[in-house]
PDB file with one MODEL, atoms N, CA, C and O in Angstrom:
MODEL        1
ATOM      1  N   UNK A   1      -7.015 235.467  29.804  1.00  0.00           N
ATOM      2  CA  UNK A   1      -6.715 235.822  28.421  1.00  0.00           C
ATOM      3  C   UNK A   1      -7.853 236.589  27.755  1.00  0.00           C
ATOM      4  O   UNK A   1      -7.825 236.820  26.546  1.00  0.00           O
ATOM      5  N   UNK A   2      -8.838 236.977  28.529  1.00  0.00           N
ATOM      6  CA  UNK A   2      -9.965 237.729  28.001  1.00  0.00           C
ATOM      7  C   UNK A   2      -9.505 239.124  27.575  1.00  0.00           C
ATOM      8  O   UNK A   2      -8.932 239.854  28.384  1.00  0.00           O
ATOM      9  N   UNK A   3      -9.747 239.508  26.306  1.00  0.00           N
ATOM     10  CA  UNK A   3      -9.280 240.810  25.818  1.00  0.00           C
ATOM     11  C   UNK A   3      -9.821 241.996  26.615  1.00  0.00           C
ATOM     12  O   UNK A   3      -9.104 242.972  26.836  1.00  0.00           O
ATOM     13  N   UNK A   4     -11.072 241.918  27.043  1.00  0.00           N
ATOM     14  CA  UNK A   4     -11.639 243.029  27.813  1.00  0.00           C
ATOM     15  C   UNK A   4     -10.926 243.181  29.152  1.00  0.00           C
ATOM     16  O   UNK A   4     -10.618 244.294  29.578  1.00  0.00           O
ATOM     17  N   UNK A   5     -10.669 242.057  29.809  1.00  0.00           N
ATOM     18  CA  UNK A   5      -9.950 242.093  31.082  1.00  0.00           C
ATOM     19  C   UNK A   5      -8.548 242.637  30.882  1.00  0.00           C
ATOM     20  O   UNK A   5      -8.069 243.443  31.679  1.00  0.00           O
ATOM     21  N   UNK A   6      -7.886 242.195  29.810  1.00  0.00           N
ATOM     22  CA  UNK A   6      -6.537 242.678  29.531  1.00  0.00           C
ATOM     23  C   UNK A   6      -6.533 244.179  29.269  1.00  0.00           C
ATOM     24  O   UNK A   6      -5.531 244.847  29.524  1.00  0.00           O
ATOM     25  N   UNK A   7      -7.623 244.709  28.769  1.00  0.00           N
ATOM     26  CA  UNK A   7      -7.726 246.144  28.531  1.00  0.00           C
ATOM     27  C   UNK A   7      -7.939 246.911  29.827  1.00  0.00           C
ATOM     28  O   UNK A   7      -7.411 248.009  30.002  1.00  0.00           O
ATOM     29  N   UNK A   8      -8.707 246.334  30.724  1.00  0.00           N
ATOM     30  CA  UNK A   8      -9.051 247.014  31.973  1.00  0.00           C
ATOM     31  C   UNK A   8      -7.877 247.045  32.944  1.00  0.00           C
ATOM     32  O   UNK A   8      -7.716 248.011  33.689  1.00  0.00           O
ATOM     33  N   UNK A   9      -7.063 246.003  32.944  1.00  0.00           N
ATOM     34  CA  UNK A   9      -5.986 245.889  33.929  1.00  0.00           C
ATOM     35  C   UNK A   9      -5.018 247.072  33.887  1.00  0.00           C
ATOM     36  O   UNK A   9      -4.776 247.670  34.935  1.00  0.00           O
ATOM     37  N   UNK A  10      -4.448 247.445  32.729  1.00  0.00           N
ATOM     38  CA  UNK A  10      -3.518 248.583  32.747  1.00  0.00           C
ATOM     39  C   UNK A  10      -4.176 249.868  33.248  1.00  0.00           C
ATOM     40  O   UNK A  10      -3.592 250.600  34.047  1.00  0.00           O
ATOM     41  N   UNK A  11      -5.373 250.134  32.783  1.00  0.00           N
ATOM     42  CA  UNK A  11      -6.085 251.343  33.210  1.00  0.00           C
ATOM     43  C   UNK A  11      -6.292 251.325  34.723  1.00  0.00           C
ATOM     44  O   UNK A  11      -6.068 252.329  35.399  1.00  0.00           O
ATOM     45  N   UNK A  12      -6.719 250.179  35.248  1.00  0.00           N
ATOM     46  CA  UNK A  12      -6.972 250.048  36.684  1.00  0.00           C
ATOM     47  C   UNK A  12      -5.703 250.281  37.494  1.00  0.00           C
ATOM     48  O   UNK A  12      -5.738 250.944  38.531  1.00  0.00           O
ATOM     49  N   UNK A  13      -4.592 249.741  37.026  1.00  0.00           N
ATOM     50  CA  UNK A  13      -3.329 249.934  37.737  1.00  0.00           C
ATOM     51  C   UNK A  13      -2.963 251.410  37.806  1.00  0.00           C
ATOM     52  O   UNK A  13      -2.464 251.882  38.828  1.00  0.00           O
ATOM     53  N   UNK A  14      -3.206 252.125  36.744  1.00  0.00           N
ATOM     54  CA  UNK A  14      -2.941 253.562  36.752  1.00  0.00           C
ATOM     55  C   UNK A  14      -3.835 254.300  37.724  1.00  0.00           C
ATOM     56  O   UNK A  14      -3.390 255.237  38.387  1.00  0.00           O
ATOM     57  N   UNK A  15      -5.085 253.894  37.818  1.00  0.00           N
ATOM     58  CA  UNK A  15      -6.038 254.557  38.703  1.00  0.00           C
ATOM     59  C   UNK A  15      -5.764 254.259  40.172  1.00  0.00           C
ATOM     60  O   UNK A  15      -5.995 255.109  41.032  1.00  0.00           O
ATOM     61  N   UNK A  16      -5.275 253.065  40.461  1.00  0.00           N
ATOM     62  CA  UNK A  16      -4.979 252.695  41.847  1.00  0.00           C
ATOM     63  C   UNK A  16      -3.838 253.554  42.387  1.00  0.00           C
ATOM     64  O   UNK A  16      -3.840 253.941  43.556  1.00  0.00           O
ATOM     65  N   UNK A  17      -2.876 253.844  41.533  1.00  0.00           N
ATOM     66  CA  UNK A  17      -1.787 254.731  41.927  1.00  0.00           C
ATOM     67  C   UNK A  17      -0.622 254.067  42.628  1.00  0.00           C
ATOM     68  O   UNK A  17       0.211 254.758  43.213  1.00  0.00           O
ATOM     69  N   UNK A  18      -0.537 252.760  42.587  1.00  0.00           N
ATOM     70  CA  UNK A  18       0.550 252.032  43.240  1.00  0.00           C
ATOM     71  C   UNK A  18       1.767 252.012  42.320  1.00  0.00           C
ATOM     72  O   UNK A  18       1.733 251.411  41.247  1.00  0.00           O
ATOM     73  N   UNK A  19       2.831 252.669  42.743  1.00  0.00           N
ATOM     74  CA  UNK A  19       4.043 252.792  41.925  1.00  0.00           C
ATOM     75  C   UNK A  19       4.689 251.431  41.634  1.00  0.00           C
ATOM     76  O   UNK A  19       5.488 251.323  40.704  1.00  0.00           O
ATOM     77  N   UNK A  20       4.362 250.398  42.406  1.00  0.00           N
ATOM     78  CA  UNK A  20       4.908 249.062  42.130  1.00  0.00           C
ATOM     79  C   UNK A  20       4.422 248.523  40.795  1.00  0.00           C
ATOM     80  O   UNK A  20       4.989 247.565  40.269  1.00  0.00           O
ATOM     81  N   UNK A  21       3.380 249.127  40.242  1.00  0.00           N
ATOM     82  CA  UNK A  21       2.856 248.691  38.946  1.00  0.00           C
ATOM     83  C   UNK A  21       3.705 249.195  37.786  1.00  0.00           C
ATOM     84  O   UNK A  21       3.552 248.714  36.663  1.00  0.00           O
ATOM     85  N   UNK A  22       4.589 250.145  38.030  1.00  0.00           N
ATOM     86  CA  UNK A  22       5.340 250.759  36.931  1.00  0.00           C
ATOM     87  C   UNK A  22       6.199 249.755  36.160  1.00  0.00           C
ATOM     88  O   UNK A  22       6.095 249.722  34.933  1.00  0.00           O
ATOM     89  N   UNK A  23       7.048 248.928  36.803  1.00  0.00           N
ATOM     90  CA  UNK A  23       7.878 248.002  36.012  1.00  0.00           C
ATOM     91  C   UNK A  23       7.078 247.048  35.118  1.00  0.00           C
ATOM     92  O   UNK A  23       7.434 246.885  33.951  1.00  0.00           O
ATOM     93  N   UNK A  24       6.001 246.404  35.623  1.00  0.00           N
ATOM     94  CA  UNK A  24       5.252 245.536  34.717  1.00  0.00           C
ATOM     95  C   UNK A  24       4.543 246.310  33.604  1.00  0.00           C
ATOM     96  O   UNK A  24       4.369 245.793  32.500  1.00  0.00           O
ATOM     97  N   UNK A  25       4.137 247.539  33.890  1.00  0.00           N
ATOM     98  CA  UNK A  25       3.511 248.346  32.843  1.00  0.00           C
ATOM     99  C   UNK A  25       4.529 248.713  31.768  1.00  0.00           C
ATOM    100  O   UNK A  25       4.216 248.683  30.578  1.00  0.00           O
ATOM    101  N   UNK A  26       5.734 249.056  32.180  1.00  0.00           N
ATOM    102  CA  UNK A  26       6.779 249.358  31.194  1.00  0.00           C
ATOM    103  C   UNK A  26       7.017 248.139  30.312  1.00  0.00           C
ATOM    104  O   UNK A  26       7.157 248.270  29.096  1.00  0.00           O
ATOM    105  N   UNK A  27       7.065 246.962  30.914  1.00  0.00           N
ATOM    106  CA  UNK A  27       7.246 245.732  30.130  1.00  0.00           C
ATOM    107  C   UNK A  27       6.091 245.530  29.159  1.00  0.00           C
ATOM    108  O   UNK A  27       6.286 245.003  28.064  1.00  0.00           O
ATOM    109  N   UNK A  28       4.889 245.943  29.551  1.00  0.00           N
ATOM    110  CA  UNK A  28       3.705 245.770  28.697  1.00  0.00           C
ATOM    111  C   UNK A  28       3.712 246.695  27.487  1.00  0.00           C
ATOM    112  O   UNK A  28       2.895 246.525  26.582  1.00  0.00           O
ATOM    113  N   UNK A  29       4.615 247.670  27.451  1.00  0.00           N
ATOM    114  CA  UNK A  29       4.723 248.531  26.265  1.00  0.00           C
ATOM    115  C   UNK A  29       5.169 247.746  25.037  1.00  0.00           C
ATOM    116  O   UNK A  29       5.085 248.243  23.915  1.00  0.00           O
ATOM    117  N   UNK A  30       5.643 246.520  25.249  1.00  0.00           N
ATOM    118  CA  UNK A  30       6.056 245.663  24.137  1.00  0.00           C
ATOM    119  C   UNK A  30       4.898 244.871  23.541  1.00  0.00           C
ATOM    120  O   UNK A  30       5.105 244.078  22.622  1.00  0.00           O
ATOM    121  N   UNK A  31       3.696 245.071  24.042  1.00  0.00           N
ATOM    122  CA  UNK A  31       2.526 244.340  23.536  1.00  0.00           C
ATOM    123  C   UNK A  31       2.323 244.616  22.050  1.00  0.00           C
ATOM    124  O   UNK A  31       2.580 245.721  21.570  1.00  0.00           O
ATOM    125  N   UNK A  32       1.865 243.610  21.338  1.00  0.00           N
ATOM    126  CA  UNK A  32       1.591 243.772  19.907  1.00  0.00           C
ATOM    127  C   UNK A  32       0.342 244.610  19.651  1.00  0.00           C
ATOM    128  O   UNK A  32       0.257 245.308  18.641  1.00  0.00           O
ATOM    129  N   UNK A  33      -0.615 244.543  20.554  1.00  0.00           N
ATOM    130  CA  UNK A  33      -1.901 245.224  20.382  1.00  0.00           C
ATOM    131  C   UNK A  33      -1.747 246.718  20.674  1.00  0.00           C
ATOM    132  O   UNK A  33      -1.443 247.091  21.807  1.00  0.00           O
ATOM    133  N   UNK A  34      -1.953 247.580  19.671  1.00  0.00           N
ATOM    134  CA  UNK A  34      -1.797 249.015  19.907  1.00  0.00           C
ATOM    135  C   UNK A  34      -2.776 249.564  20.944  1.00  0.00           C
ATOM    136  O   UNK A  34      -2.456 250.530  21.636  1.00  0.00           O
ATOM    137  N   UNK A  35      -3.947 248.973  21.061  1.00  0.00           N
ATOM    138  CA  UNK A  35      -4.909 249.435  22.066  1.00  0.00           C
ATOM    139  C   UNK A  35      -4.371 249.198  23.472  1.00  0.00           C
ATOM    140  O   UNK A  35      -4.515 250.049  24.350  1.00  0.00           O
ATOM    141  N   UNK A  36      -3.756 248.050  23.680  1.00  0.00           N
ATOM    142  CA  UNK A  36      -3.166 247.761  24.986  1.00  0.00           C
ATOM    143  C   UNK A  36      -2.019 248.728  25.258  1.00  0.00           C
ATOM    144  O   UNK A  36      -1.877 249.218  26.378  1.00  0.00           O
ATOM    145  N   UNK A  37      -1.202 249.005  24.247  1.00  0.00           N
ATOM    146  CA  UNK A  37      -0.093 249.948  24.425  1.00  0.00           C
ATOM    147  C   UNK A  37      -0.606 251.324  24.839  1.00  0.00           C
ATOM    148  O   UNK A  37      -0.043 251.957  25.732  1.00  0.00           O
ATOM    149  N   UNK A  38      -1.662 251.779  24.198  1.00  0.00           N
ATOM    150  CA  UNK A  38      -2.226 253.091  24.532  1.00  0.00           C
ATOM    151  C   UNK A  38      -2.709 253.102  25.982  1.00  0.00           C
ATOM    152  O   UNK A  38      -2.448 254.063  26.705  1.00  0.00           O
ATOM    153  N   UNK A  39      -3.401 252.064  26.417  1.00  0.00           N
ATOM    154  CA  UNK A  39      -3.875 252.009  27.802  1.00  0.00           C
ATOM    155  C   UNK A  39      -2.716 251.964  28.785  1.00  0.00           C
ATOM    156  O   UNK A  39      -2.785 252.563  29.858  1.00  0.00           O
ATOM    157  N   UNK A  40      -1.659 251.261  28.426  1.00  0.00           N
ATOM    158  CA  UNK A  40      -0.471 251.204  29.280  1.00  0.00           C
ATOM    159  C   UNK A  40       0.159 252.594  29.386  1.00  0.00           C
ATOM    160  O   UNK A  40       0.572 253.010  30.468  1.00  0.00           O
ATOM    161  N   UNK A  41       0.232 253.302  28.272  1.00  0.00           N
ATOM    162  CA  UNK A  41       0.778 254.664  28.285  1.00  0.00           C
ATOM    163  C   UNK A  41      -0.068 255.556  29.186  1.00  0.00           C
ATOM    164  O   UNK A  41       0.478 256.318  29.983  1.00  0.00           O
ATOM    165  N   UNK A  42      -1.379 255.474  29.075  1.00  0.00           N
ATOM    166  CA  UNK A  42      -2.263 256.268  29.937  1.00  0.00           C
ATOM    167  C   UNK A  42      -2.029 255.929  31.413  1.00  0.00           C
ATOM    168  O   UNK A  42      -1.995 256.822  32.261  1.00  0.00           O
ATOM    169  N   UNK A  43      -1.870 254.641  31.713  1.00  0.00           N
ATOM    170  CA  UNK A  43      -1.640 254.219  33.095  1.00  0.00           C
ATOM    171  C   UNK A  43      -0.318 254.769  33.618  1.00  0.00           C
ATOM    172  O   UNK A  43      -0.250 255.256  34.746  1.00  0.00           O
ATOM    173  N   UNK A  44       0.724 254.692  32.809  1.00  0.00           N
ATOM    174  CA  UNK A  44       2.025 255.213  33.228  1.00  0.00           C
ATOM    175  C   UNK A  44       1.979 256.724  33.422  1.00  0.00           C
ATOM    176  O   UNK A  44       2.622 257.263  34.323  1.00  0.00           O
ATOM    177  N   UNK A  45       1.228 257.390  32.585  1.00  0.00           N
ATOM    178  CA  UNK A  45       1.054 258.837  32.738  1.00  0.00           C
ATOM    179  C   UNK A  45       0.330 259.138  34.052  1.00  0.00           C
ATOM    180  O   UNK A  45       0.718 260.054  34.777  1.00  0.00           O
ATOM    181  N   UNK A  46      -0.718 258.374  34.358  1.00  0.00           N
ATOM    182  CA  UNK A  46      -1.469 258.569  35.603  1.00  0.00           C
ATOM    183  C   UNK A  46      -0.595 258.320  36.830  1.00  0.00           C
ATOM    184  O   UNK A  46      -0.799 258.929  37.880  1.00  0.00           O
ATOM    185  N   UNK A  47       0.376 257.423  36.691  1.00  0.00           N
ATOM    186  CA  UNK A  47       1.290 257.108  37.790  1.00  0.00           C
ATOM    187  C   UNK A  47       2.458 258.090  37.877  1.00  0.00           C
ATOM    188  O   UNK A  47       3.320 257.960  38.746  1.00  0.00           O
ATOM    189  N   UNK A  48       2.481 259.063  36.982  1.00  0.00           N
ATOM    190  CA  UNK A  48       3.564 260.058  36.939  1.00  0.00           C
ATOM    191  C   UNK A  48       4.928 259.378  36.847  1.00  0.00           C
ATOM    192  O   UNK A  48       5.873 259.759  37.537  1.00  0.00           O
ATOM    193  N   UNK A  49       5.013 258.365  35.986  1.00  0.00           N
ATOM    194  CA  UNK A  49       6.215 257.547  35.832  1.00  0.00           C
ATOM    195  C   UNK A  49       7.215 258.228  34.899  1.00  0.00           C
ATOM    196  O   UNK A  49       7.353 257.848  33.736  1.00  0.00           O
ATOM    197  N   UNK A  50       7.907 259.234  35.421  1.00  0.00           N
ATOM    198  CA  UNK A  50       8.857 260.000  34.611  1.00  0.00           C
ATOM    199  C   UNK A  50       9.961 259.118  34.028  1.00  0.00           C
ATOM    200  O   UNK A  50      10.522 259.431  32.978  1.00  0.00           O
ATOM    201  N   UNK A  51      10.267 258.027  34.706  1.00  0.00           N
ATOM    202  CA  UNK A  51      11.331 257.141  34.234  1.00  0.00           C
ATOM    203  C   UNK A  51      10.999 256.462  32.907  1.00  0.00           C
ATOM    204  O   UNK A  51      11.884 255.888  32.273  1.00  0.00           O
ATOM    205  N   UNK A  52       9.751 256.518  32.483  1.00  0.00           N
ATOM    206  CA  UNK A  52       9.336 255.874  31.239  1.00  0.00           C
ATOM    207  C   UNK A  52       9.546 256.774  30.018  1.00  0.00           C
ATOM    208  O   UNK A  52       9.419 256.305  28.887  1.00  0.00           O
ATOM    209  N   UNK A  53       9.863 258.050  30.221  1.00  0.00           N
ATOM    210  CA  UNK A  53       9.996 258.974  29.090  1.00  0.00           C
ATOM    211  C   UNK A  53      10.966 258.460  28.022  1.00  0.00           C
ATOM    212  O   UNK A  53      10.621 258.513  26.841  1.00  0.00           O
ATOM    213  N   UNK A  54      12.163 257.962  28.371  1.00  0.00           N
ATOM    214  CA  UNK A  54      13.043 257.453  27.306  1.00  0.00           C
ATOM    215  C   UNK A  54      12.396 256.329  26.488  1.00  0.00           C
ATOM    216  O   UNK A  54      12.577 256.258  25.273  1.00  0.00           O
ATOM    217  N   UNK A  55      11.653 255.465  27.151  1.00  0.00           N
ATOM    218  CA  UNK A  55      10.977 254.371  26.435  1.00  0.00           C
ATOM    219  C   UNK A  55       9.862 254.922  25.561  1.00  0.00           C
ATOM    220  O   UNK A  55       9.657 254.439  24.448  1.00  0.00           O
ATOM    221  N   UNK A  56       9.144 255.921  26.045  1.00  0.00           N
ATOM    222  CA  UNK A  56       8.070 256.525  25.253  1.00  0.00           C
ATOM    223  C   UNK A  56       8.621 257.198  24.005  1.00  0.00           C
ATOM    224  O   UNK A  56       7.970 257.211  22.960  1.00  0.00           O
ATOM    225  N   UNK A  57       9.813 257.754  24.114  1.00  0.00           N
ATOM    226  CA  UNK A  57      10.424 258.389  22.943  1.00  0.00           C
ATOM    227  C   UNK A  57      10.621 257.394  21.805  1.00  0.00           C
ATOM    228  O   UNK A  57      10.639 257.782  20.637  1.00  0.00           O
ATOM    229  N   UNK A  58      10.767 256.116  22.137  1.00  0.00           N
ATOM    230  CA  UNK A  58      10.922 255.099  21.090  1.00  0.00           C
ATOM    231  C   UNK A  58       9.596 254.782  20.408  1.00  0.00           C
ATOM    232  O   UNK A  58       9.573 254.118  19.372  1.00  0.00           O
ATOM    233  N   UNK A  59       8.496 255.253  20.982  1.00  0.00           N
ATOM    234  CA  UNK A  59       7.169 254.948  20.438  1.00  0.00           C
ATOM    235  C   UNK A  59       6.561 256.095  19.638  1.00  0.00           C
ATOM    236  O   UNK A  59       5.454 255.958  19.116  1.00  0.00           O
ATOM    237  N   UNK A  60       7.258 257.216  19.532  1.00  0.00           N
ATOM    238  CA  UNK A  60       6.642 258.380  18.892  1.00  0.00           C
ATOM    239  C   UNK A  60       6.420 258.198  17.392  1.00  0.00           C
ATOM    240  O   UNK A  60       5.719 259.002  16.777  1.00  0.00           O
ATOM    241  N   UNK A  61       6.989 257.182  16.805  1.00  0.00           N
ATOM    242  CA  UNK A  61       6.746 256.914  15.382  1.00  0.00           C
ATOM    243  C   UNK A  61       5.814 255.732  15.155  1.00  0.00           C
ATOM    244  O   UNK A  61       5.643 255.280  14.022  1.00  0.00           O
ATOM    245  N   UNK A  62       5.212 255.230  16.229  1.00  0.00           N
ATOM    246  CA  UNK A  62       4.290 254.094  16.127  1.00  0.00           C
ATOM    247  C   UNK A  62       2.899 254.639  15.816  1.00  0.00           C
ATOM    248  O   UNK A  62       2.186 255.088  16.713  1.00  0.00           O
ATOM    249  N   UNK A  63       2.522 254.598  14.550  1.00  0.00           N
ATOM    250  CA  UNK A  63       1.251 255.179  14.115  1.00  0.00           C
ATOM    251  C   UNK A  63       0.107 254.173  14.029  1.00  0.00           C
ATOM    252  O   UNK A  63      -0.919 254.442  13.403  1.00  0.00           O
ATOM    253  N   UNK A  64       0.289 253.011  14.660  1.00  0.00           N
ATOM    254  CA  UNK A  64      -0.816 252.048  14.677  1.00  0.00           C
ATOM    255  C   UNK A  64      -1.934 252.589  15.553  1.00  0.00           C
ATOM    256  O   UNK A  64      -1.686 253.129  16.631  1.00  0.00           O
ATOM    257  N   UNK A  65      -3.145 252.441  15.090  1.00  0.00           N
ATOM    258  CA  UNK A  65      -4.308 253.003  15.793  1.00  0.00           C
ATOM    259  C   UNK A  65      -4.878 252.020  16.811  1.00  0.00           C
ATOM    260  O   UNK A  65      -4.914 250.808  16.598  1.00  0.00           O
ATOM    261  N   UNK A  66      -5.320 252.594  17.922  1.00  0.00           N
ATOM    262  CA  UNK A  66      -6.017 251.799  18.925  1.00  0.00           C
ATOM    263  C   UNK A  66      -7.506 251.832  18.610  1.00  0.00           C
ATOM    264  O   UNK A  66      -7.954 252.566  17.730  1.00  0.00           O
ATOM    265  N   UNK A  67      -8.249 251.039  19.331  1.00  0.00           N
ATOM    266  CA  UNK A  67      -9.695 251.005  19.099  1.00  0.00           C
ATOM    267  C   UNK A  67     -10.432 251.883  20.107  1.00  0.00           C
ATOM    268  O   UNK A  67     -11.656 251.798  20.207  1.00  0.00           O
ATOM    269  N   UNK A  68      -9.729 252.712  20.845  1.00  0.00           N
ATOM    270  CA  UNK A  68     -10.339 253.527  21.886  1.00  0.00           C
ATOM    271  C   UNK A  68     -10.517 254.963  21.433  1.00  0.00           C
ATOM    272  O   UNK A  68      -9.789 255.460  20.573  1.00  0.00           O
ATOM    273  N   UNK A  69     -11.489 255.608  22.022  1.00  0.00           N
ATOM    274  CA  UNK A  69     -11.699 257.025  21.790  1.00  0.00           C
ATOM    275  C   UNK A  69     -11.793 257.362  20.323  1.00  0.00           C
ATOM    276  O   UNK A  69     -12.532 256.724  19.573  1.00  0.00           O
ATOM    277  N   UNK A  70     -11.056 258.350  19.923  1.00  0.00           N
ATOM    278  CA  UNK A  70     -11.059 258.814  18.531  1.00  0.00           C
ATOM    279  C   UNK A  70      -9.976 258.098  17.739  1.00  0.00           C
ATOM    280  O   UNK A  70      -9.318 258.695  16.888  1.00  0.00           O
ATOM    281  N   UNK A  71      -9.800 256.839  18.020  1.00  0.00           N
ATOM    282  CA  UNK A  71      -8.783 256.037  17.341  1.00  0.00           C
ATOM    283  C   UNK A  71      -7.406 256.679  17.456  1.00  0.00           C
ATOM    284  O   UNK A  71      -6.719 256.895  16.458  1.00  0.00           O
ATOM    285  N   UNK A  72      -7.023 256.973  18.674  1.00  0.00           N
ATOM    286  CA  UNK A  72      -5.721 257.564  18.946  1.00  0.00           C
ATOM    287  C   UNK A  72      -4.618 256.575  18.572  1.00  0.00           C
ATOM    288  O   UNK A  72      -4.778 255.364  18.725  1.00  0.00           O
ATOM    289  N   UNK A  73      -3.506 257.103  18.085  1.00  0.00           N
ATOM    290  CA  UNK A  73      -2.376 256.242  17.757  1.00  0.00           C
ATOM    291  C   UNK A  73      -1.475 256.101  18.979  1.00  0.00           C
ATOM    292  O   UNK A  73      -1.533 256.906  19.908  1.00  0.00           O
ATOM    293  N   UNK A  74      -0.645 255.069  18.960  1.00  0.00           N
ATOM    294  CA  UNK A  74       0.348 254.891  20.014  1.00  0.00           C
ATOM    295  C   UNK A  74       1.236 256.132  20.064  1.00  0.00           C
ATOM    296  O   UNK A  74       1.573 256.617  21.144  1.00  0.00           O
ATOM    297  N   UNK A  75       1.608 256.638  18.903  1.00  0.00           N
ATOM    298  CA  UNK A  75       2.454 257.827  18.812  1.00  0.00           C
ATOM    299  C   UNK A  75       1.808 259.022  19.512  1.00  0.00           C
ATOM    300  O   UNK A  75       2.466 259.713  20.290  1.00  0.00           O
ATOM    301  N   UNK A  76       0.541 259.268  19.247  1.00  0.00           N
ATOM    302  CA  UNK A  76      -0.154 260.405  19.861  1.00  0.00           C
ATOM    303  C   UNK A  76      -0.209 260.263  21.379  1.00  0.00           C
ATOM    304  O   UNK A  76      -0.004 261.235  22.106  1.00  0.00           O
ATOM    305  N   UNK A  77      -0.486 259.055  21.850  1.00  0.00           N
ATOM    306  CA  UNK A  77      -0.544 258.816  23.294  1.00  0.00           C
ATOM    307  C   UNK A  77       0.832 259.013  23.921  1.00  0.00           C
ATOM    308  O   UNK A  77       0.952 259.612  24.989  1.00  0.00           O
ATOM    309  N   UNK A  78       1.871 258.508  23.255  1.00  0.00           N
ATOM    310  CA  UNK A  78       3.233 258.655  23.772  1.00  0.00           C
ATOM    311  C   UNK A  78       3.633 260.125  23.836  1.00  0.00           C
ATOM    312  O   UNK A  78       4.195 260.566  24.838  1.00  0.00           O
ATOM    313  N   UNK A  79       3.355 260.882  22.788  1.00  0.00           N
ATOM    314  CA  UNK A  79       3.711 262.308  22.765  1.00  0.00           C
ATOM    315  C   UNK A  79       2.992 263.076  23.872  1.00  0.00           C
ATOM    316  O   UNK A  79       3.596 263.929  24.523  1.00  0.00           O
ATOM    317  N   UNK A  80       1.722 262.787  24.091  1.00  0.00           N
ATOM    318  CA  UNK A  80       0.961 263.463  25.144  1.00  0.00           C
ATOM    319  C   UNK A  80       1.524 263.126  26.521  1.00  0.00           C
ATOM    320  O   UNK A  80       1.644 264.001  27.379  1.00  0.00           O
ATOM    321  N   UNK A  81       1.867 261.863  26.728  1.00  0.00           N
ATOM    322  CA  UNK A  81       2.422 261.453  28.019  1.00  0.00           C
ATOM    323  C   UNK A  81       3.785 262.092  28.256  1.00  0.00           C
ATOM    324  O   UNK A  81       4.078 262.533  29.367  1.00  0.00           O
ATOM    325  N   UNK A  82       4.612 262.143  27.230  1.00  0.00           N
ATOM    326  CA  UNK A  82       5.932 262.768  27.363  1.00  0.00           C
ATOM    327  C   UNK A  82       5.772 264.226  27.777  1.00  0.00           C
ATOM    328  O   UNK A  82       6.481 264.700  28.665  1.00  0.00           O
ATOM    329  N   UNK A  83       4.859 264.930  27.150  1.00  0.00           N
ATOM    330  CA  UNK A  83       4.634 266.339  27.482  1.00  0.00           C
ATOM    331  C   UNK A  83       4.199 266.503  28.938  1.00  0.00           C
ATOM    332  O   UNK A  83       4.602 267.456  29.604  1.00  0.00           O
ATOM    333  N   UNK A  84       3.389 265.590  29.424  1.00  0.00           N
ATOM    334  CA  UNK A  84       2.912 265.657  30.802  1.00  0.00           C
ATOM    335  C   UNK A  84       4.006 265.286  31.796  1.00  0.00           C
ATOM    336  O   UNK A  84       4.118 265.901  32.856  1.00  0.00           O
ATOM    337  N   UNK A  85       4.808 264.285  31.458  1.00  0.00           N
ATOM    338  CA  UNK A  85       5.783 263.747  32.403  1.00  0.00           C
ATOM    339  C   UNK A  85       7.081 264.541  32.482  1.00  0.00           C
ATOM    340  O   UNK A  85       7.814 264.416  33.463  1.00  0.00           O
ATOM    341  N   UNK A  86       7.376 265.343  31.489  1.00  0.00           N
ATOM    342  CA  UNK A  86       8.638 266.110  31.510  1.00  0.00           C
ATOM    343  C   UNK A  86       8.571 267.250  32.482  1.00  0.00           C
ATOM    344  O   UNK A  86       9.540 267.995  32.628  1.00  0.00           O
TER     345      UNK A  86
ENDMDL
END
């Protein structure tokens, strides 16, 4: 339940490149924490998970800010991933 570990896991799954991680990552898009959602989106983008585009479209109005980088919003991360995955 360590927040740092929970942050690293989605990113790591994306970097490993194992497509079996896609279903649990898609489920993790329901997380309350916008920072976790952003990391999950990045991981799905790294996995080239085109099947997630419809789900990402539901997040384009989520303007909650994450604590990473330049305080990117879930919406910004979703839009960038959609552009890459289409």
